[in-house]
N, C-alpha and C positions, 0 to 999 in steps of 0.2 A: 180265230186266234188273236190274242192281244198283241198290240203293237209293241215293238221292242222297247223295254224300259218302262212300260206302263204297268200299273198294278193289276193283279188278277182279281177274280171275283171274290166276294166275301166267303170266308169259311163259316161253319155252323156257329162256332163260339162268337165270332165277331158280329155275325148277323143278330144273334140273340142279344148281345150287349147293346147294339145300336137300337134294336127294337124296344128294349127297356127304356133307353134314353128318350126315344121318340114318344113312347107312351107317357113318360113323365112330363114332357113338354106339350102334350096334347091338351093339358089343362091350362086355360088362358091365364089363371092367376099365377101358376108356377112359371109360365113363359115370361110373364111380366116381372116376376120376382127375379128370375135369372138375368133378365135384361137390366134391371136396376143395379144389381150387383156388378154386372159387366160394365155398366156405364161409368162407375166410380169404384173400381176394385180396391183402391187404397183407403177408402173410408171405412172405418169400423162400424158398420150399420148395426143398430140394435133391433130386436124384433118389434119393438114399439114404433120405431121410425119407419121400418119397412111396412108395418101394418097401416100406418097413416098414409103412406104412398099408395098402398093397394086398397085401402078402405075395407080392411078386414081386421079382426082382433089378433093380438100377439100370439095367442095359442094356435090359431090357424096358420100363422106365419111359420111357427116352429114345426108344425106338422109338414108343411110344404117343403121347408128346408131339409127335413129328414128324408123326404122322398127324393129330392134332388141329390142329396149327398149319397144316398144308398145306390142311386143309379150311376154314380161316378161323375156327375156334372158339377158338383161342388166338393171342395176339399178344405181342410183347416188351413188358415193362414199360417205360413211358417213363422215360428217364433212367437205366435200369439196364442190365446186360449183356444181350446177346441171349439168353443161356441162361435168363433169368428170364422166364417166361411167365405171363400172366394171361388170364382169359376175355375174349373180344372183345365188342364191343357186340352183334353178332349172337347170340353165345352167351347173353347176358343176356336179350335181347328174345325170341328164338325158343324158347329152351329153359330159361329161368331156373327156372320152377316145376317142371320135370322133374327139376332137380338137387337139389330139396329132399329132406331125409331123412325127411320125414313127410308124410302127405296134407295138401294145402292146400285142396282143394275140398270142404270140409265145410259143411253148412248153417249160415248165420250169421243169428242172430235178434237184434234189439235187446233189451237188458236190460229186465226188467219182466214183469208178469203180463199178464192179459187186457186188451185195449184195448176200452173202451166207445165205439165210433165214434159212437153216438147222442148222446154228451155233447160231441162236437166241434162247432164252428160249422158251419152248413149248407154254407157255401162250402168248408170243408175236407173235409166228407163228399163233396161233388161231386168234389173233386180225387182223393180215394181211389177213388171209382167209376171215374173216367176212367183212372187209372193201373192199377187192377186189371184193366181190359180190355186196356190197352196191354201189360202185362207178364204176361198170363194164360198165355202159353206157357212162362214161366220160373218163376213163383212163384204160390203160393196167394193167394187174396184176403186171408186173414188176415195173411200176411207183408207184403203191400203196405199194408194198413191200419195195421199196426204201424209201418212205416217212415214213412208219411205222418204218423201221430200223433206219433211221436218227433221228426220233422223240425219239425213245427209247434211242439212244446213247446220244442225247443232254440232256435228263432228267437224265440219269444214271450218266453222268459225274459230276453232281453237287448234286446228291441225298445223303442225310445223312442216309437215310433208304430206303430199297427197298420194304417196306410193301405195299405202295400204287402205286408203279411204273407201274404195268400193267394198272390200271385204268387211271392213268394220261397219260400214253402213248396212250391209246385208244382215250381219249378226245383230246389230243394235235394233234395226227395224223388226227383225224376226222375234227378238226377245220382247219388244214392246207390244207387238201384235199378239204374241202368246199371252202376255200379261193381261192385255185388254180382253182376250177371249176368256181367261180365267175369271177376271173381275165381273164379267157379264154373265157368267154361269155357263158358257159354251164348252169349257174344257175342265171336266171334273177329274183331277188326277188322283184323288183319294189319299194324297200325302200332304203334310204341312208345307205351306209356302212361307219362306223366311226371307226377309229383305234386310240387308246390312247397309247402313248409310253412315258415311263419314264425310269430311270436307272434300278431300281430293280423290277419294276412291282409289288411292294408290298405296295405302298402308294398312291401317287397322281393319277396315271393312274387307279388304282382300284377304288379309290373314284369317279373319273369322270365317269368310265364305269358303276359302280353300280347306280349312280344317274341318268345317262341318261337312262339306262334300266328301272329304276323304274318310271321315269317321262314320258318317251315316249312310253314304252311298245313295241308292235310289229310294231310300225311305223318306227323303225330304227333297224339296225343290228350293234352290237357293238363287237369289239375285243380289246384286250390289249396285250402289249408285253413289254419286258424290254431289254435294251442294255446289262445289266449285271444282270440278274434276281436273286432274292433272293430265299431262300428255301421255304418260305411261306409268306402269307400276314401278315403284321405287326399287332399284336394283338390289339394295341391301336387304330389303324386305323379301324380295324374290329369292335371294341367296339363303336367308334364314329359313324360309319355308322349304326350299329345296333340300336343305340339310336333313329334314325329317320326312322327306318323301312326299311333300305337298306340291303339286305342279302349279305353275302360274303362266306358262308360256302362251296359253290360249286366251288369257284374260286381258282386259283393258279397262281403263277408267271410263265410266259412263255417266252422263248427266242424270240428275234426279228428275224423273217425269211422273206425272200424276197416275198413270195407269199401273205402274209397278207398285205404287203404294196401295192402290185399290185392290190389287191382286193378292197382297200379302195377308197371311193370317197373323204372323208375328213380325214386328218391325223393331229392329235394334239400331239405335243411333249411338254414335260415338263422336262427340265434339262438334256436331253440326248445328247446335242450338235449335232455333225454331224453324229451320229451313224445311223440315219434313211436314207436309200437311197431315192433319189428324182426321181420320174417318172413324165413325162408330163401328163397333164389332171387330176391331183389331186389338191385339195385345201389343202394347208399346213397352219397350225396355230402353234404358239409357245406361250404357256401360262407361264408367269413368276410367278410361284407359289412356295412358300417355301417348302422344303422337310420336311414332318412331322415325319420322322423316328427318334426315340430317344427323341421326345419332350413329355412333359406332356400332359395329356388328354385335359386340357383347351386350349392349343395351337393347338392341333390337331383338336379340334372342330372349332376353328376359321378358320383354313385352309380348313376344310370340307365345311364350309359356303362360303368361298371364291371360292372354286371349284364349288359349286352349282350355284353361280352367273354366272360364266363362262359357265357352262352347259346350264343354262336357256337362255343365250345370243346365244349360239350355236343353241339351239332348235328354237329360234326365227328366226335365219338366214336360217334355213332349213324348216321353216314353220311347225314346230312340236308342237306349243303351244296348 
């Protein structure tokens, strides 16, 4: 039996679709071709330019492009001529990391030396014990302890009160270890992984994440982070989301860490500049949305509705409608 919330096995139609795509990518030239287009999707590549990269003639490029388009891995660029093709949502989500030019699944450890777990509060030590057992199939105890300790230190350094710190540490470390497992290929959920990043992770990114979770449900996995996270979600933002039935009570601002970026298929930034590291094989989007923090409720509602429009467009691109 599948775990609760996990995707079931492929049905016949989905298996056939994936088999067609895998067959298309079994040709090294087509795999390289899709990789080139994924590495610079904003560039209007010509068949001649692509042929020069691949050391084949333009006619062969056009034939390979046709196979990739027919398999659903390439689609026409919106607003451009039909001859300009870009990777489809399926290409990014199913094969994004395969298209990277260097290995991605390398062990990732938090920075720093040895962790003295005995120096941590006893409640944090118990969290490390519990998570070491939970993630024993993926990571060593030392790796889990380092992630728990670093998560505790990241949250402690900006906490105004330590009342909820153990609970937040447990959730933050669990999410980071889950992201690390996904990034290293240990946890194949079968659904798109989307990361929303803004500065404080208390406004726009929480709006987008809450809306996507509510609208798409278990068909997508959503994470959020902030380049300079606040102490809590903005109350006016929470109120505006609550008005349309989007809960925020269980959410909290989280620091941006490397493994959540590596785990994502789609990374959406909103006003955080160059704070988000760039990895090959991911789809990056930057939404130009005003910061709602400090604005009156009417303005926050308007921004909420603007975010929803962007989220619905993202869902359409990921075939989550």
